[in-house]
N, C-alpha and C positions, 0 to 999 in steps of 0.2 A: 862136568862136561859143559862146554859152552859152544854154541853153534851160531854163526852169523850168516845171513843171507844177503847176497849182493848180485844185482842183475848184470853188472858189467864183468864180463869174463876175465879180462886182463887185470882188473882191480882185485877180483877174487883170487886169482893166481898169485898176485903180488902179496896180498894179505897172508895167504897160506905159506908163501916162501919166507916172509919176514917174521912170521909168528914164532915166538920162542916159548910160549906157554903150553904146557902139557894139557891135553884134553880140550884144546880149542881148535876149531876148524871153521872154514868158510865154504859155503855151497853156492854155486852159481844158479840163481833162479829168480824169476819175478814172483813174488809172493802176493797173491791176490785172492779174490773170490771168483770161482768159475761159473756161478749161477748168473745167467745173462741179466736177470732183473736186478741184481745187486751190483753190477759193474758200472763204473763211473768214468772209465778211461775214455778221453776224447779220441784217442787213437792208440795203436799198439806201441809206437816208439816216441810219441810226442809228450813225454811226461815233464820235461824240464821247465816248460812254461808255467806250470803250476807249483813248482818247487819254491822253497824259501830262498834258495840261492838266486833264482830268477827275480824274485821280488827285491832282494837286496841289490842285485845288479841294476835294476830299474831305478831304485832310490838313489844309488850312488851316481848314476848317469844324470838324474834330475838335479842333484845337489852338488855335483863335483865336475871337474873337468875330464876330458877324454883320457888323459894320461892316468888318472886314478882308476878309471873304469878298466883300462887295459891292464894295469897292475893287478887289480882284483881278479881279472880273468886268468892271468898267468898263474895265480896262486891256486887254481883248480876249479873255480866256478865256471860253469858253461857246459853246454851240451856238445859233446864231441861226436859228430856223425860218422867218424871213421872207426870208432870203437865198436867191438863186437858185444852183443848182448845175449844173455842166456836165451836159448830157444824155448825154454820151458816156462809155462805159466802154471803155477802150482799153488794149491791152497796151503795155508799154515798147518792145517790138520795132517795133510799128507807128508809135509816136510818134517813134522815133529813126532810122527808115529813111533819111530825107533828110540825116542828119548825118554819115554815114560813121563813121570811127574816132572813138572817144570817149577823151579823155585822162583825164578825171576825172568820175565820176558820184557825186553825193551823193544819197542816198535818205533822206527823212524824211517818211513818210506816216502818221504817228500810228498805229503798231501794225499797219499792213498792209504792212510792208516785205517780208515773205516773198511775199505775193501779187504785189507789184510785181516782185520779182526773178524769180519763176517765169515771169512774163510777158515777161521780158527775156533769155531764154536765148541768142538770136542776138546781141543787142546786147552782151551781156557778153563774148562771144568776141572782140569788137573793142574792149574797154575796158581801159585800162591800170591804173586804180585806182578803187576803190569805197569810199565812206565811208558807214557805216550806224550807226544807234543800235540797241541791243538791251538788253533786261533780262538780268540774270544769274540770274533766278529765273523760275519759271512752271510751269504744268502740263505734262503730257506730250504736248500736242497738237503734231503735227509741223508745223503751219502757224503756230504762235505765234512771234512775233518775240522769241525769247530767244537768248542767246549761243550755246548749243549748236547750235540749229537753223540760225542764221545762219552760223556758222562752218562747219558741215557742208555747207550749200548752196554757199557761196562757194568752199570748197575743191574741191567737185565741179566747179565751173566753172574751176578752175585758179588761183584766187587763193590767196595766202598771207597770213597775218596779219602786218601790218607795224607797227602801232601800236595801243596799247590805253590808253584813258584813262577813268577812272571819273567825271571831273568836267567833261568837255568839253561 
């Protein structure tokens, strides 16, 4: 069984409609950590500015002409304020209760990976492998999704670094 979590309701519905794989489903939810001292969100809906897509858009704008930036935006990058988002903020532990042991967990939540993992302490005890993305640079904020923070957190949960790739 595979379960994906997507905060955008329309995208979640589209993924479920187009899915042809048995045992695969998508659930609409913001996966986070609900403990206030662990939260790092600047606002409830303003996540795009911290995403890798926003960083890429900025780099393209700096290095290219406006036509290329517009073309990049048409391909899906950008924050759509008309889109509906899941009203639920939920921790990974609550979302995965019904799944039992997890063989493989891929986390890609556009710079909020630390929050997601902090909200999955119990789930991670029953997880064999985790794949995450992290920057190699960043400020000293302990909740920032950078390599040092991510490695430290996952090591504290009993994981060991298995593979590292800068272009994956």
